C-alpha positions in Angstrom: -18.0 9.3 -7.4 -17.2 6.5 -9.7 -19.8 3.8 -10.0 -20.1 0.5 -11.6 -21.9 2.3 -14.5 -18.6 4.3 -14.8 -16.6 1.3 -15.0 -18.9 -0.2 -17.7 -18.6 3.1 -19.7 -14.8 2.6 -19.6 -14.9 -0.8 -20.6 -17.0 0.1 -23.5 -14.5 2.6 -24.7 -11.7 0.1 -24.3 -10.2 2.4 -21.6 -8.5 0.4 -19.0 -9.4 0.5 -15.4 -6.8 1.0 -12.6 -7.3 -0.7 -9.2 -5.1 -0.7 -6.4 -5.1 -2.1 -2.7 -5.1 0.2 0.3 -5.6 -0.4 3.9 -5.4 2.9 5.6 -6.4 6.6 5.4 -3.0 7.9 4.3 -2.2 5.9 1.3 -6.0 6.1 0.3 -5.4 9.9 0.0 -2.5 9.0 -2.6 -4.6 6.6 -4.8 -7.3 9.4 -4.8 -4.8 12.0 -5.8 -3.3 9.9 -8.8 -6.7 9.0 -10.1 -6.9 5.3 -9.3 -10.8 4.3 -10.2 -11.1 1.5 -7.7 -9.6 0.7 -4.4 -9.6 -2.6 -2.9 -9.3 -3.3 0.7 -7.8 -6.7 0.2 -7.3 -9.5 2.7 -3.6 -9.3 1.3 -3.4 -6.9 4.4 -2.7 -10.3 6.4 0.4 -10.5 4.7 1.7 -7.2 4.1 0.6 -5.5 7.2 0.0 -8.2 9.6 2.9 -10.4 8.9 1.1 -13.7 8.3 2.3 -16.1 5.6 -1.0 -16.2 4.0 -4.4 -14.3 3.9 -6.5 -17.1 5.8 -6.0 -15.6 9.4 -7.8 -12.3 8.5 -10.9 -12.1 10.3 -14.2 -10.0 9.2 -13.3 -7.7 12.2 -9.9 -6.9 10.5 -11.9 -6.0 7.3 -14.3 -3.9 8.7 -11.6 -1.8 10.7 -9.2 -1.3 7.6 -12.3 -0.6 5.2 -13.5 1.9 7.9 -10.1 3.7 7.5 -10.0 3.8 3.7 -13.7 4.9 3.4 -13.0 7.8 5.6 -10.5 9.2 3.3 -12.0 7.9 -0.2 -13.4 10.9 -2.1 -14.2 9.3 -5.6 -12.9 5.9 -6.1 -15.1 2.7 -5.9 -14.5 1.0 -2.8 -14.4 -2.9 -2.8 -13.7 -4.9 0.3 -12.9 -8.8 0.4 -14.9 -11.3 2.5 -12.0 -13.1 4.2 -11.4 -16.8 4.6 -14.3 -19.0 6.0 -16.7 -15.7 6.0 -19.0 -16.7 3.2 -19.1 -20.8 3.8 -23.1 -20.2 3.7 -25.8 -17.7 2.6 -26.4 -16.4 6.1 -23.1 -15.8 7.0 -22.1 -14.6 3.6 -25.0 -11.9 3.7 -24.4 -11.0 7.4 -20.5 -10.2 6.7 -21.1 -8.6 3.4 -23.7 -6.2 5.0 -21.0 -5.5 7.9 -18.2 -4.6 5.2 -21.1 -2.2 3.6 -23.3 -0.7 6.1 -20.9 -0.5 8.8 -17.6 -0.2 7.2 -18.4 1.9 4.0 -17.6 -0.6 1.2 -19.5 -0.2 -2.3 -19.0 -3.6 -3.3 -17.9 -7.1 -1.8 -15.2 -9.3 -3.3 -14.9 -13.3 -2.6 -13.0 -15.9 -4.1 -14.3 -19.1 -6.2 -16.9 -20.3 -8.7 -18.9 -23.5 -8.6 -20.8 -23.8 -5.3 -20.1 -20.1 -4.6 -22.3 -18.9 -7.4 -25.5 -19.7 -5.3 -24.1 -17.4 -2.6 -23.1 -14.6 -5.1 -26.5 -14.9 -6.2 -28.0 -14.7 -2.7 -26.0 -11.4 -2.0 -26.9 -9.8 -5.3 -30.5 -10.3 -4.5 -30.1 -8.6 -1.3 -28.8 -5.6 -3.0 -24.9 -6.5 -2.5 -23.0 -5.7 -5.5 -20.4 -8.7 -5.9 -17.0 -8.8 -7.6 -15.7 -12.4 -8.1 -12.2 -14.0 -8.1 -11.1 -16.8 -10.2 -7.8 -18.6 -11.1 -5.2 -18.5 -8.3 -7.4 -18.1 -5.0 -5.1 -17.1 -2.2 -7.6 -18.4 0.4 -7.2 -21.9 -1.3 -3.5 -22.1 -1.6 -3.3 -25.1 0.4 -5.8 -27.2 -1.7 -4.2 -25.5 -4.9 -0.6 -26.7 -3.8 0.8 -23.1 -3.5 1.0 -20.1 -5.5 0.8 -21.6 -9.0 -0.5 -20.6 -12.2 -3.9 -21.9 -12.7 -5.8 -22.8 -15.9 -2.9 -24.2 -18.2 -4.7 -27.4 -18.8 -7.9 -27.2 -21.0 -10.1 -29.0 -18.5 -8.8 -26.3 -15.9 -9.2 -23.4 -18.3 -12.7 -24.7 -19.3 -13.8 -24.7 -15.6 -12.5 -20.9 -15.2 -14.6 -20.0 -18.2 -17.7 -21.7 -17.0 -17.5 -20.2 -13.5 -17.0 -16.7 -15.2 -20.1 -17.2 -17.2 -21.9 -18.5 -14.0 -20.8 -15.7 -12.0 -22.0 -13.1 -14.8 -25.3 -15.0 -15.2 -26.3 -14.4 -11.6 -25.5 -10.6 -11.7 -21.7 -10.5 -10.9 -20.4 -7.3 -12.6 -16.6 -7.8 -12.0 -14.3 -10.6 -11.9 -10.6 -10.5 -10.7 -8.7 -13.1 -13.0 -5.4 -14.0 -11.1 -2.3 -15.9 -12.3 -3.7 -17.6 -15.5 -2.4 -17.6 -18.8 -3.0 -14.4 -20.7 -4.7 -16.1 -23.7 -7.3 -17.6 -21.2 -7.7 -14.1 -19.6 -8.2 -12.6 -23.2 -10.6 -15.4 -24.0 -12.8 -14.6 -20.7 -12.5 -10.8 -21.6 -13.9 -11.4 -25.1 -16.6 -14.0 -24.5 -18.0 -13.3 -21.0 -19.8 -9.9 -20.8 -18.3 -8.8 -17.5 -15.8 -6.5 -16.3 -12.3 -8.3 -15.9 -9.4 -7.1 -13.6 -6.1 -9.0 -14.1 -3.3 -9.4 -11.9 -0.7 -11.8 -13.4 -3.4 -12.2 -16.5 -2.3 -10.1 -19.3 -2.9 -6.9 -20.9 -6.2 -7.8 -22.4 -8.5 -7.6 -19.2 -10.7 -4.7 -18.8 -8.3 -3.3 -16.0 -5.4 -4.1 -13.8 -5.0 -4.4 -10.0 -1.7 -4.7 -8.0 -0.9 -4.8 -4.3 0.1 -1.2 -3.5 2.9 -2.3 -1.5 4.6 -4.3 -4.1 4.2 -1.2 -6.7 6.1 0.8 -4.0 8.8 -1.8 -3.5 8.2 -2.0 0.2 6.8 -5.6 0.2 9.2 -7.9 2.4 10.9 -10.6 0.5 10.6 -11.5 -3.4 8.2 -9.5 -5.2 5.6 -11.4 -7.4 6.7 -12.0 -11.1 3.3 -10.2 -12.2 4.2 -7.1 -10.3 6.3 -4.1 -10.7 8.4 -1.5 -8.6 7.0 1.8 -10.2 8.5 4.0 -7.4 12.2 2.4 -8.0 11.9 3.1 -11.8 11.0 6.7 -11.5 13.9 9.1 -12.7 12.9 12.1 -10.9 10.2 13.0 -8.4 10.2 10.1 -6.5 7.1 10.3 -4.6 4.5 7.7 -3.7 1.8 9.7 -5.6 4.1 10.0 -8.8 4.8 6.2 -8.5 1.0 5.4 -8.5 0.4 8.0 -11.2 3.0 6.2 -13.4 1.3 2.8 -12.7 -2.0 4.5 -13.9 -0.5 5.9 -16.9 1.2 2.5 -17.8 -2.1 0.5 -17.3 -4.0 3.1 -19.5 -1.2 3.1 -22.4 -1.0 -0.8 -22.4 2.3 -0.6 -21.3 1.8 -2.5 -18.2 1.5 -5.6 -17.6 4.4 -6.1 -19.9 5.4 -9.7 -21.3 7.5 -10.3 -18.6 4.6 -9.9 -16.0 2.6 -12.4 -18.0 2.2 -16.3 -18.1 1.5 -18.5 -21.1 
């Protein structure tokens, strides 16, 4: 079974970590077969499965339901589940909902968005034996406040705040941080200066690893695909299968071929 210790060892060896979303048992089996190290049950399910325009309508019950399905099929990968919108506004709710995702649904770690005031919540969870993955940069649960799906951290003040938040999360015991839609040089700096596992999505090749929404990787997300994603299934020349597409993603991440320059922001 892959653990945080396993991921730390990969980071130490400069071997990239592969992360993909999954929301059910069948796709989980494909991820396991392809050798993905981390499975994320993301609140992105609100958009790609439930048809919402954002992740905000997703509930804790939704996350528990889908995490249970993935947990039943998971054999080796580390399993992370998102705390959804407004489920961690205070320490008590955060702990209660995180415990549900771990004890009832089978997650190994929970993820939530934000730094600043949420650092104290991260510390509270960790003190109660809940492993935490942070999420900085573009925060899908805060797209209204951020003015839409825009690259974050381009101005020095904003970049400094992201670095400060990353260090603060690390200082309270957060082991992993997702960096979404930030300039690749900023992600590189955080990955080098903050002793934490960084997982990029639209954050360049210098992170400790990469994550994509599985539906983007397979080209089945309705509408326009994000700039930072790639349809690995469409690019297969032969053996066009789901597992082969995921294996191509794993290979591309490990070989530093993905993300390429066209998937990054400056």
